Residue frames as a rotation matrix with the C-alpha (Angstrom) as fourth column:
MET 1
0.120 -0.908 -0.401 54.27
0.859 0.297 -0.417 63.25
0.497 -0.295 0.816 -21.94
THR 2
0.931 0.245 -0.269 54.99
0.361 -0.721 0.592 65.60
-0.049 -0.649 -0.760 -19.14
ASN 3
0.256 -0.860 0.442 57.85
0.208 -0.397 -0.894 68.15
0.944 0.320 0.077 -19.47
THR 4
0.547 -0.168 -0.820 59.89
0.836 0.077 0.543 68.35
-0.028 -0.983 0.183 -16.38
THR 5
0.687 -0.295 0.665 61.07
-0.052 -0.932 -0.359 71.81
0.725 0.212 -0.655 -15.59
ARG 6
0.224 -0.707 -0.671 64.42
0.933 0.354 -0.061 71.96
0.280 -0.612 0.739 -13.87
HIS 7
0.709 -0.091 -0.699 65.88
0.359 -0.807 0.469 74.72
-0.607 -0.583 -0.540 -11.78
PRO 8
0.950 -0.311 0.020 67.88
-0.137 -0.477 -0.868 77.05
0.279 0.822 -0.496 -13.95
ALA 9
0.328 -0.883 0.335 70.92
-0.917 -0.212 0.339 76.68
-0.228 -0.419 -0.879 -11.81
VAL 10
0.212 -0.216 0.953 70.85
-0.060 0.970 0.234 72.95
-0.975 -0.107 0.193 -12.40
ILE 11
0.885 0.156 0.439 70.55
0.415 0.165 -0.895 73.46
-0.212 0.974 0.082 -16.11
ASP 12
0.789 -0.614 0.007 73.49
-0.563 -0.728 -0.392 75.91
0.246 0.306 -0.920 -16.06
LEU 13
0.112 -0.776 0.621 75.66
-0.798 0.303 0.522 73.52
-0.593 -0.553 -0.585 -14.18
LEU 14
0.253 0.040 0.967 74.80
0.236 0.966 -0.102 70.62
-0.938 0.254 0.235 -16.48
GLY 15
-0.817 -0.572 -0.071 75.50
0.104 -0.268 0.958 72.65
-0.567 0.776 0.278 -19.57
GLY 16
-0.533 0.617 0.579 73.30
0.812 0.180 0.556 73.79
0.239 0.766 -0.597 -22.37
THR 17
-0.927 0.293 0.235 70.70
-0.301 -0.954 0.003 76.41
0.225 -0.068 0.972 -22.66
PRO 18
-0.637 0.751 0.176 67.31
0.209 0.389 -0.897 76.07
-0.742 -0.534 -0.405 -21.03
HIS 19
-0.901 0.404 0.158 64.46
0.155 -0.041 0.987 75.67
0.406 0.914 -0.026 -23.40
GLY 20
-0.115 0.978 -0.176 60.87
0.836 0.191 0.515 76.48
0.537 -0.088 -0.839 -23.26
ALA 21
0.653 0.550 0.520 59.28
0.217 -0.795 0.567 78.88
0.725 -0.257 -0.639 -21.01
GLY 22
0.834 -0.340 -0.435 61.77
0.461 -0.007 0.888 78.45
-0.305 -0.940 0.150 -18.31
ALA 23
-0.011 -0.919 0.395 64.48
0.991 -0.063 -0.119 79.77
0.134 0.390 0.911 -20.61
ASP 24
0.174 0.112 0.978 63.31
0.267 -0.962 0.063 83.29
0.948 0.250 -0.197 -20.32
MET 25
0.904 0.247 0.350 63.45
-0.250 -0.358 0.900 83.16
0.348 -0.900 -0.262 -16.61
ALA 26
0.552 -0.748 -0.369 66.96
0.773 0.625 -0.111 81.81
0.313 -0.224 0.923 -16.52
THR 27
0.937 -0.329 0.113 69.46
-0.347 -0.850 0.396 83.78
-0.034 -0.410 -0.911 -14.50
THR 28
0.391 -0.882 -0.262 73.18
-0.057 0.261 -0.964 83.75
0.919 0.392 0.052 -14.79
VAL 29
0.975 -0.135 -0.177 74.99
0.203 0.214 0.956 82.33
-0.091 -0.967 0.236 -11.80
THR 30
0.546 -0.823 0.158 78.36
-0.578 -0.506 -0.640 84.04
0.606 0.258 -0.752 -11.24
ALA 31
0.466 -0.468 -0.751 81.10
0.545 0.821 -0.173 81.76
0.697 -0.328 0.637 -10.10
PRO 32
0.942 -0.099 -0.320 82.63
0.243 -0.455 0.856 82.82
-0.230 -0.885 -0.405 -6.77
THR 33
0.637 -0.756 0.150 85.80
-0.401 -0.491 -0.774 84.94
0.659 0.432 -0.616 -7.06
PRO 34
0.459 -0.516 -0.723 88.78
0.698 0.713 -0.066 83.09
0.549 -0.474 0.688 -5.62
PRO 35
0.921 -0.145 -0.361 90.41
0.192 -0.637 0.747 84.86
-0.338 -0.757 -0.559 -2.67
PRO 36
0.694 -0.717 -0.067 93.63
-0.536 -0.452 -0.713 86.72
0.481 0.530 -0.698 -3.46
ALA 37
0.424 -0.637 -0.644 96.81
0.515 0.754 -0.408 84.83
0.746 -0.159 0.647 -2.90
PRO 38
0.913 -0.090 -0.398 98.30
0.335 -0.390 0.858 85.68
-0.232 -0.917 -0.326 0.48
LYS 39
0.696 -0.701 0.156 101.32
-0.457 -0.600 -0.657 88.01
0.554 0.386 -0.738 0.36
ARG 40
0.390 -0.662 -0.641 104.60
0.649 0.691 -0.319 86.47
0.654 -0.291 0.698 1.29
PRO 41
0.958 -0.044 -0.283 105.83
0.202 -0.598 0.776 87.97
-0.203 -0.800 -0.564 4.50
ARG 42
0.599 -0.790 0.132 109.06
-0.415 -0.447 -0.792 89.94
0.685 0.419 -0.596 4.25
ASN 43
0.471 -0.552 -0.688 112.09
0.743 0.669 -0.027 88.40
0.475 -0.499 0.725 5.75
ARG 44
0.766 -0.091 0.637 112.70
-0.267 -0.946 0.186 91.14
0.585 -0.312 -0.748 8.32
ASP 45
0.919 -0.390 0.055 114.93
0.093 0.350 0.932 89.01
-0.383 -0.852 0.357 10.49
SER 46
0.343 -0.843 0.414 117.79
0.927 0.375 -0.003 89.07
-0.153 0.385 0.910 7.99
ARG 47
-0.045 -0.353 0.934 117.87
0.622 -0.742 -0.250 92.84
0.781 0.570 0.254 7.37
SER 48
0.766 0.463 0.447 116.55
0.025 -0.715 0.698 94.63
0.643 -0.524 -0.559 10.45
PRO 49
0.812 -0.495 -0.308 119.35
0.407 0.103 0.908 93.64
-0.418 -0.862 0.285 12.93
ARG 50
-0.072 -0.888 0.454 122.02
0.994 -0.026 0.106 94.47
-0.083 0.459 0.885 10.36
LEU 51
0.124 0.190 0.974 120.52
0.452 -0.885 0.115 97.88
0.884 0.426 -0.195 9.76
ARG 52
0.965 0.260 0.044 120.38
0.070 -0.415 0.907 98.51
0.254 -0.872 -0.419 13.49
TYR 53
0.473 -0.861 -0.185 124.06
0.725 0.261 0.638 97.61
-0.501 -0.436 0.748 13.90
VAL 54
-0.223 -0.546 0.808 125.09
0.909 -0.415 -0.030 99.86
0.352 0.728 0.589 11.05
ALA 55
0.465 0.482 0.742 123.04
0.204 -0.875 0.440 102.73
0.861 -0.053 -0.505 12.46
ALA 56
0.965 -0.127 -0.228 124.53
0.220 -0.075 0.973 102.24
-0.140 -0.989 -0.044 15.94
LEU 57
0.136 -0.982 0.128 128.04
0.933 0.170 0.317 102.15
-0.333 0.076 0.940 14.47
ILE 58
-0.070 -0.096 0.993 127.44
0.664 -0.747 -0.025 105.38
0.744 0.658 0.116 12.60
VAL 59
0.825 0.441 0.354 126.25
0.030 -0.659 0.752 107.05
0.565 -0.609 -0.557 15.81
VAL 60
0.753 -0.595 -0.282 129.30
0.492 0.223 0.842 105.87
-0.438 -0.772 0.461 17.76
VAL 61
-0.138 -0.837 0.530 131.70
0.990 -0.126 0.059 107.07
0.017 0.533 0.846 15.06
ALA 62
0.210 0.292 0.933 129.96
0.394 -0.899 0.193 110.42
0.895 0.327 -0.303 14.96
LEU 63
0.984 0.177 0.002 130.19
0.060 -0.349 0.935 110.81
0.166 -0.920 -0.354 18.74
LEU 64
0.403 -0.908 -0.113 133.88
0.755 0.260 0.603 109.90
-0.518 -0.328 0.790 18.72
GLY 65
-0.177 -0.455 0.872 134.51
0.895 -0.442 -0.049 112.36
0.408 0.773 0.486 15.92
TRP 66
0.496 0.424 0.758 132.90
0.101 -0.895 0.435 115.07
0.863 -0.139 -0.486 18.00
PHE 67
0.999 0.018 -0.030 134.37
0.030 -0.046 0.999 114.16
0.017 -0.999 -0.046 21.41
VAL 68
0.465 -0.885 -0.028 138.01
0.859 0.444 0.254 113.24
-0.212 -0.142 0.967 20.70
PRO 69
-0.100 -0.559 0.823 139.08
0.662 -0.655 -0.365 116.52
0.743 0.508 0.436 19.03
ARG 70
0.536 0.356 0.765 137.55
-0.256 -0.796 0.549 118.51
0.804 -0.490 -0.336 21.87
LEU 71
0.962 -0.226 -0.150 139.27
0.236 0.423 0.875 116.34
-0.135 -0.877 0.460 24.46
LEU 72
0.167 -0.963 0.209 142.64
0.985 0.155 -0.073 116.78
0.038 0.219 0.975 22.77
SER 73
-0.041 -0.155 0.987 142.17
0.346 -0.929 -0.131 120.49
0.937 0.336 0.092 22.31
GLY 74
0.851 0.392 0.350 141.17
-0.197 -0.379 0.904 120.79
0.487 -0.838 -0.245 25.97
ASN 75
0.726 -0.651 -0.223 144.33
0.622 0.483 0.617 118.97
-0.294 -0.586 0.755 27.08
ASP 76
-0.088 -0.783 0.615 146.47
0.896 -0.333 -0.295 121.17
0.436 0.525 0.731 24.84
GLU 77
0.282 0.258 0.924 144.90
-0.018 -0.962 0.274 124.29
0.959 -0.094 -0.267 26.28
SER 78
0.997 0.083 0.006 145.41
-0.012 0.076 0.997 123.03
0.083 -0.994 0.077 29.85
ALA 79
0.407 -0.913 -0.031 149.05
0.895 0.392 0.212 122.20
-0.181 -0.114 0.977 29.13
GLN 80
-0.131 -0.445 0.886 149.64
0.626 -0.730 -0.274 125.60
0.769 0.519 0.374 27.57
GLU 81
0.626 0.419 0.657 148.04
-0.217 -0.717 0.663 127.33
0.749 -0.558 -0.358 30.54
ARG 82
0.932 -0.305 -0.197 150.13
0.315 0.408 0.857 125.28
-0.181 -0.860 0.476 32.98
ILE 83
0.072 -0.954 0.291 153.35
0.991 0.035 -0.131 126.08
0.115 0.298 0.948 31.09
ALA 84
0.042 0.003 0.999 152.42
0.260 -0.966 -0.008 129.75
0.965 0.260 -0.041 31.01
ASP 85
0.906 0.328 0.266 151.74
-0.173 -0.288 0.942 129.74
0.385 -0.900 -0.204 34.77
GLU 86
0.679 -0.709 -0.190 155.04
0.668 0.489 0.561 128.00
-0.305 -0.508 0.806 35.50
THR 87
-0.084 -0.719 0.690 156.86
0.855 -0.408 -0.320 130.49
0.512 0.563 0.649 33.28
ASP 88
0.397 0.311 0.863 155.27
-0.075 -0.927 0.368 133.39
0.915 -0.211 -0.345 35.11
ILE 89
0.999 -0.010 -0.033 156.21
0.034 0.153 0.988 131.90
-0.005 -0.988 0.154 38.48
SER 90
0.375 -0.926 0.036 159.80
0.909 0.375 0.184 131.25
-0.184 -0.036 0.982 37.40
GLU 91
-0.093 -0.408 0.908 160.11
0.620 -0.737 -0.268 134.79
0.779 0.538 0.322 36.08
THR 92
0.434 0.368 0.822 158.67
-0.295 -0.804 0.516 136.43
0.851 -0.467 -0.241 39.16
SER 93
0.942 -0.088 -0.325 160.25
0.327 0.473 0.818 134.20
0.082 -0.877 0.474 41.82
PRO 94
0.626 -0.772 0.111 163.46
-0.779 -0.623 0.071 135.60
0.015 -0.131 -0.991 43.30
THR 95
0.518 -0.561 -0.646 166.61
0.032 0.767 -0.640 133.58
0.855 0.311 0.416 42.76
LEU 96
0.934 -0.200 0.298 168.14
-0.313 -0.050 0.949 132.41
-0.175 -0.979 -0.109 46.00
ASP 97
0.285 -0.921 -0.264 171.90
-0.500 0.092 -0.861 132.35
0.817 0.378 -0.435 45.99
ILE 98
0.911 0.063 0.409 172.60
-0.386 0.483 0.786 129.43
-0.148 -0.873 0.464 48.28
THR 99
0.094 -0.952 -0.291 176.24
-0.752 0.124 -0.648 128.66
0.653 0.280 -0.704 48.81
PRO 100
0.711 0.169 -0.683 176.90
0.185 0.892 0.413 125.21
0.679 -0.420 0.603 50.24
PRO 101
0.855 -0.399 0.330 178.75
-0.482 -0.378 0.791 125.34
-0.191 -0.836 -0.515 53.53
ALA 102
0.089 -0.921 -0.380 182.42
-0.797 0.163 -0.582 124.62
0.598 0.355 -0.719 53.39
PRO 103
0.540 0.088 -0.837 183.34
0.202 0.952 0.230 121.16
0.817 -0.293 0.496 54.63
VAL 104
0.734 -0.242 0.634 184.37
-0.672 -0.394 0.627 121.16
0.098 -0.887 -0.452 58.24
ALA 105
-0.098 -0.863 -0.496 187.80
-0.508 0.472 -0.720 119.73
0.856 0.182 -0.484 58.79
ALA 106
0.657 0.304 -0.690 187.90
0.309 0.726 0.615 116.86
0.688 -0.617 0.383 61.17
GLU 107
0.237 -0.537 0.809 189.27
-0.770 -0.612 -0.180 117.98
0.592 -0.581 -0.559 64.49
THR 108
-0.150 -0.398 -0.905 191.36
0.273 0.863 -0.425 115.74
0.950 -0.311 -0.020 66.67
ASP 109
0.886 0.464 0.018 190.32
0.072 -0.176 0.982 115.54
0.459 -0.868 -0.189 70.28
PRO 110
0.135 -0.922 0.362 193.31
-0.594 -0.368 -0.716 116.98
0.793 -0.118 -0.598 72.16
THR 111
0.006 -0.101 0.995 192.57
-0.970 0.240 0.031 114.75
-0.242 -0.966 -0.097 75.15
ALA 112
0.921 0.384 -0.070 192.32
-0.388 0.880 -0.273 111.55
-0.043 0.278 0.960 73.08
CYS 113
0.122 -0.871 0.476 195.06
-0.165 0.455 0.875 108.95
-0.979 -0.185 -0.088 72.99
ARG 114
0.588 0.162 -0.792 196.35
-0.714 -0.355 -0.603 109.41
-0.379 0.921 -0.093 69.45
THR 115
0.049 -0.582 0.812 197.64
0.310 0.781 0.542 106.90
-0.950 0.225 0.219 66.90
ASP 116
0.895 0.400 0.195 197.13
0.312 -0.250 -0.917 109.10
-0.318 0.882 -0.349 63.80
PRO 117
0.293 -0.838 0.460 199.93
0.911 0.098 -0.401 110.24
0.291 0.536 0.792 61.44
GLY 118
0.213 -0.190 -0.958 199.84
0.610 -0.740 0.282 113.77
-0.763 -0.645 -0.042 62.89
ASP 119
0.638 -0.066 0.768 201.14
0.643 -0.503 -0.577 116.86
0.424 0.862 -0.278 61.04
GLN 120
-0.450 -0.844 -0.292 203.43
0.891 -0.402 -0.212 119.87
0.061 -0.356 0.933 61.45
LYS 121
-0.049 0.541 0.840 200.66
0.324 -0.787 0.525 122.44
0.945 0.298 -0.137 61.90
SER 122
0.671 0.268 0.692 200.93
-0.546 -0.453 0.705 122.47
0.502 -0.850 -0.158 65.70
GLY 123
-0.344 -0.818 0.462 203.10
-0.922 0.202 -0.330 121.27
0.176 -0.539 -0.823 68.55
ALA 124
0.017 0.428 0.903 200.71
-0.554 0.757 -0.348 118.43
-0.833 -0.494 0.250 69.41
GLY 125
0.897 0.373 -0.238 200.50
-0.385 0.393 -0.835 117.50
-0.219 0.841 0.496 65.73
VAL 126
0.278 -0.865 -0.418 204.26
-0.715 0.104 -0.691 117.14
0.641 0.491 -0.589 65.31
ILE 127
-0.443 -0.386 0.809 204.54
-0.850 0.469 -0.242 115.05
-0.286 -0.795 -0.535 68.50
ALA 128
0.461 0.679 0.572 201.90
-0.363 0.732 -0.576 112.66
-0.810 0.058 0.584 67.13
ALA 129
0.868 -0.181 -0.463 203.79
-0.437 0.165 -0.884 112.54
0.237 0.970 0.064 63.81
PHE 130
-0.125 -0.974 0.189 207.06
-0.944 0.058 -0.326 111.81
0.306 -0.219 -0.926 65.64
GLU 131
-0.325 0.047 0.944 205.64
-0.615 0.749 -0.249 108.79
-0.719 -0.661 -0.215 67.49
HIS 132
0.765 0.634 0.112 203.88
-0.289 0.494 -0.820 107.54
-0.575 0.595 0.562 64.32
ALA 133
0.559 -0.638 -0.530 207.17
-0.688 -0.001 -0.726 107.64
0.462 0.770 -0.439 62.39
TYR 134
-0.426 -0.759 0.493 208.85
-0.905 0.343 -0.253 105.67
0.023 -0.554 -0.832 65.19
TYR 135
-0.457 0.276 0.846 206.25
-0.375 0.802 -0.465 102.91
-0.806 -0.530 -0.263 65.75
VAL 136
0.585 0.759 0.286 204.34
-0.009 0.359 -0.933 102.67
-0.811 0.544 0.217 62.44
ALA 137
0.866 -0.318 -0.386 206.73
-0.459 -0.203 -0.865 103.85
0.196 0.926 -0.322 59.71
ARG 138
0.777 -0.613 0.145 209.68
0.337 0.598 0.727 102.46
-0.532 -0.516 0.671 61.74
SER 139
0.489 -0.581 0.651 211.99
0.676 -0.220 -0.703 104.96
0.552 0.784 0.285 60.03
GLY 140
0.087 -0.567 -0.819 214.87
0.856 -0.378 0.353 106.71
-0.510 -0.732 0.452 61.82
THR 141
-0.814 -0.392 0.429 215.16
0.573 -0.664 0.481 109.13
0.096 0.637 0.765 58.90
ALA 142
-0.071 0.884 0.463 211.49
0.424 -0.393 0.816 110.14
0.903 0.255 -0.347 59.11
VAL 143
0.600 0.246 -0.761 211.81
0.798 -0.119 0.591 110.63
0.055 -0.962 -0.267 62.87
ARG 144
-0.287 -0.825 -0.487 214.92
0.803 -0.484 0.347 112.84
-0.522 -0.292 0.802 62.51
GLU 145
-0.686 0.063 0.725 213.26
0.544 -0.616 0.569 115.00
0.483 0.785 0.389 59.83
LEU 146
0.399 0.905 0.148 210.65
0.474 -0.341 0.812 116.00
0.785 -0.254 -0.565 62.42
THR 147
0.463 -0.311 -0.830 213.23
0.824 -0.194 0.533 117.44
-0.327 -0.930 0.167 64.83
THR 148
0.943 -0.175 -0.281 214.94
-0.213 -0.971 -0.110 120.83
-0.254 0.163 -0.953 64.93
PRO 149
0.646 -0.742 -0.181 218.39
-0.058 0.188 -0.980 121.06
0.761 0.644 0.078 63.29
ASP 150
-0.334 -0.835 0.437 220.13
-0.521 -0.223 -0.824 121.76
0.786 -0.503 -0.361 66.62
THR 151
0.717 0.669 0.195 218.20
-0.552 0.376 0.744 119.22
0.425 -0.641 0.639 68.69
SER 152
-0.201 -0.773 0.602 219.99
-0.968 0.249 -0.003 117.14
-0.148 -0.584 -0.799 71.28
LEU 153
0.699 0.510 0.501 218.34
-0.426 0.860 -0.281 113.97
-0.574 -0.017 0.818 69.98
PRO 154
-0.133 -0.835 0.534 220.59
0.073 0.529 0.845 111.31
-0.988 0.152 -0.009 68.41
ALA 155
-0.629 -0.174 -0.757 221.33
-0.714 -0.254 0.652 111.04
-0.306 0.951 0.036 64.69
LYS 156
0.292 0.861 -0.417 219.01
-0.955 0.288 -0.074 109.11
0.057 0.420 0.906 62.42
GLU 157
-0.158 -0.409 -0.899 221.27
-0.392 0.861 -0.323 106.01
0.906 0.302 -0.296 62.50
LYS 158
-0.978 -0.200 0.065 221.03
-0.126 0.310 -0.943 105.71
0.169 -0.930 -0.328 66.28
ILE 159
-0.312 0.939 0.149 217.30
-0.837 -0.197 -0.510 106.30
-0.449 -0.283 0.847 66.17
GLN 160
0.278 0.397 -0.875 216.98
-0.815 0.579 0.003 103.52
0.508 0.712 0.485 63.58
ALA 161
-0.627 -0.560 -0.542 219.01
-0.164 0.775 -0.610 101.16
0.762 -0.294 -0.577 65.77
GLY 162
-0.869 0.368 0.330 216.59
-0.360 -0.014 -0.933 101.81
-0.338 -0.930 0.145 68.64
ILE 163
0.075 0.936 -0.345 213.59
-0.982 0.008 -0.189 101.19
-0.174 0.353 0.919 66.36
ASP 164
-0.062 -0.146 -0.987 215.03
-0.606 0.792 -0.079 97.84
0.793 0.593 -0.138 65.28
THR 165
-0.953 -0.299 -0.057 214.98
-0.129 0.566 -0.815 96.62
0.276 -0.769 -0.577 68.89
VAL 166
-0.397 0.892 0.215 211.21
-0.714 -0.152 -0.684 97.09
-0.577 -0.425 0.697 69.03
PRO 167
-0.662 0.148 0.734 209.37
0.336 0.935 0.115 93.91
-0.670 0.323 -0.669 67.91
THR 168
-0.915 0.394 -0.088 207.39
-0.229 -0.327 0.917 94.15
0.332 0.859 0.389 64.68
GLY 169
-0.190 0.932 -0.309 203.67
0.516 0.363 0.776 94.49
0.835 -0.012 -0.550 65.43
THR 170
-0.564 -0.039 -0.825 204.20
0.786 -0.331 -0.522 96.79
-0.253 -0.943 0.217 68.37
THR 171
0.149 0.678 0.720 201.50
0.669 -0.605 0.431 99.46
0.728 0.418 -0.544 68.59
HIS 172
-0.820 -0.452 -0.351 201.39
0.569 -0.572 -0.591 102.73
0.066 -0.684 0.726 70.45
CYS 173
0.407 0.877 0.257 199.07
0.744 -0.481 0.464 105.40
0.530 0.002 -0.848 71.78
VAL 174
-0.700 -0.701 -0.134 200.11
0.676 -0.589 -0.443 108.92
0.232 -0.401 0.886 72.80
ARG 175
0.528 0.833 -0.164 198.12
0.831 -0.467 0.303 111.36
0.175 -0.296 -0.939 74.92
ILE 176
-0.528 -0.749 0.399 199.32
0.714 -0.647 -0.268 114.98
0.459 0.143 0.877 74.56
THR 177
0.602 0.691 -0.400 198.44
0.797 -0.495 0.346 117.73
0.041 -0.527 -0.849 77.03
PRO 178
0.049 -0.608 0.793 199.79
0.340 -0.736 -0.585 121.29
0.939 0.298 0.171 76.64
ILE 179
0.367 0.022 -0.930 201.23
0.930 -0.025 0.366 122.71
-0.015 -0.999 -0.030 79.88
ALA 180
0.133 -0.324 -0.937 202.89
0.131 -0.931 0.340 125.90
-0.982 -0.168 -0.081 78.56
ALA 181
0.729 0.122 -0.673 203.69
-0.579 -0.413 -0.703 127.57
-0.364 0.902 -0.230 75.26
GLY 182
0.289 -0.610 -0.738 205.46
-0.769 0.311 -0.559 124.90
0.570 0.729 -0.379 73.18
ILE 183
-0.798 -0.551 0.244 205.71
-0.579 0.588 -0.565 122.49
0.168 -0.592 -0.788 76.14
TYR 184
0.220 0.903 -0.370 203.59
-0.762 0.396 0.512 119.35
0.609 0.169 0.775 76.36
SER 185
-0.326 -0.176 0.929 203.00
-0.756 0.638 -0.144 116.58
-0.568 -0.749 -0.341 78.87
VAL 186
-0.013 0.218 -0.976 203.05
-0.857 0.500 0.123 113.34
0.514 0.838 0.181 76.90
ALA 187
0.013 0.079 0.997 201.84
-0.657 0.752 -0.051 109.95
-0.754 -0.654 0.061 78.11
LEU 188
-0.164 -0.180 -0.970 203.19
-0.924 0.372 0.087 107.33
0.345 0.911 -0.228 75.67
THR 189
0.329 0.303 0.894 201.78
-0.572 0.818 -0.067 103.80
-0.751 -0.489 0.443 75.87
GLU 190
-0.367 -0.532 -0.763 203.74
-0.915 0.356 0.192 101.06
0.170 0.768 -0.617 74.08
MET 191
0.460 0.609 0.646 202.02
-0.650 0.727 -0.223 97.71
-0.605 -0.317 0.730 73.43
ARG 192
-0.522 -0.720 -0.457 204.36
-0.853 0.431 0.295 94.92
-0.015 0.544 -0.839 72.35
PRO 193
0.194 0.646 -0.738 202.93
-0.617 0.666 0.420 91.59
0.763 0.374 0.528 71.16
GLY 194
0.312 0.044 -0.949 202.30
0.385 0.907 0.169 89.18
0.869 -0.418 0.266 74.04
GLN 195
-0.670 -0.572 -0.473 203.30
0.679 -0.214 -0.702 91.71
0.300 -0.792 0.532 76.69
PRO 196
0.299 0.776 -0.555 201.33
0.903 -0.419 -0.099 94.04
-0.309 -0.471 -0.826 78.94
PRO 197
0.663 -0.015 0.749 201.24
0.417 -0.823 -0.386 97.73
0.622 0.568 -0.539 77.88
ALA 198
-0.140 -0.764 -0.630 204.19
0.977 -0.209 0.036 99.84
-0.160 -0.610 0.776 79.03
GLN 199
0.850 0.484 0.209 203.79
0.501 -0.865 -0.033 103.55
0.165 0.133 -0.977 79.75
PHE 200
-0.292 -0.955 -0.045 206.45
0.955 -0.289 -0.068 106.23
0.052 -0.063 0.997 79.32
PRO 201
0.761 0.527 -0.378 205.66
0.562 -0.827 -0.022 109.70
-0.324 -0.195 -0.926 80.70
GLN 202
-0.300 -0.859 0.416 207.53
0.954 -0.280 0.111 112.44
0.021 0.429 0.903 78.84
THR 203
0.487 0.336 -0.807 207.79
0.254 -0.938 -0.237 116.18
-0.836 -0.089 -0.542 78.58
ILE 204
-0.122 -0.461 0.879 208.38
0.973 0.118 0.197 117.33
-0.195 0.880 0.434 75.00
THR 205
0.015 0.034 -0.999 209.24
0.028 -0.999 -0.034 120.80
-1.000 -0.027 -0.015 73.80
ALA 206
0.137 0.105 0.985 208.28
0.960 0.232 -0.158 121.78
-0.245 0.967 -0.069 70.25
LYS 207
-0.390 -0.320 -0.863 209.30
0.107 -0.947 0.303 124.81
-0.915 0.026 0.403 68.20
GLU 208
0.723 0.611 0.323 207.80
0.461 -0.077 -0.884 126.55
-0.515 0.788 -0.337 65.19
LEU 209
-0.354 -0.874 -0.332 210.29
0.070 -0.378 0.923 127.26
-0.933 0.304 0.195 62.40
GLY 210
-0.937 -0.068 -0.343 209.19
-0.312 -0.282 0.907 128.79
-0.159 0.957 0.243 59.08
GLY 211
-0.177 0.968 -0.178 205.54
-0.970 -0.140 0.199 128.04
0.168 0.207 0.964 59.67
ARG 212
0.363 0.258 -0.895 206.13
-0.191 0.961 0.200 124.38
0.912 0.098 0.398 60.60
TRP 213
0.617 -0.070 0.783 206.50
-0.786 -0.023 0.618 122.71
-0.026 -0.997 -0.070 63.98
PHE 214
0.118 -0.676 -0.727 209.40
-0.239 0.692 -0.682 120.47
0.964 0.254 -0.081 65.02
VAL 215
0.931 0.062 -0.361 210.27
0.304 0.417 0.857 118.40
0.204 -0.907 0.369 68.08
ASP 216
0.424 -0.796 0.431 213.19
-0.516 -0.604 -0.608 120.00
0.744 0.036 -0.667 69.94
VAL 217
-0.653 -0.638 0.408 213.68
-0.674 0.245 -0.697 118.38
0.345 -0.730 -0.590 73.36
ILE 218
0.415 0.718 -0.559 212.41
-0.203 0.672 0.712 115.14
0.887 -0.182 0.425 74.94
ASN 219
-0.540 -0.532 0.653 212.74
-0.753 -0.042 -0.657 114.71
0.377 -0.846 -0.377 78.71
């Protein structure tokens, strides 16, 4: 009977120990080492962006903490310097004493045809006041108060009777021209409603008594 010699590797794989002469020559076959398990990759996507945002935020806060106080302190210094400059200017600038001009009294054109209330500051002024009392105030008393005590003009009752004959709504205009001291050429225009203007040339003498002017004579 013939002994069949097998390859030692076959014997090892089939189990058992080789016998006979071939047993001495047997070699141990080492099973291959399995490769190491692959490492699980880190989930960088979930942490890296967050870390970057936090880092950027820290940098921004740090910059603001450095910049804002300096900006505010710079503005305060500029404001203080400006106030100091203005104070120096106000202290060194001379004060100008400017007195506003006195209001100029309205002057009446002596050549104008007057309808104003007049006054007793001048001969022309009292003549204008006389005609205004006659045609506008329509008062014999007011007219007589503008005449001298010894005037030849009628009493206030007669003057009032003459006023009452003038239609209500009659207007007037008087042009006064001085021709000598206290003597005036007067052109009186009377305008009654619905009628053409009527002109009455007059020569009026005025006198100054106690600082006021009065009508004395009408020709």
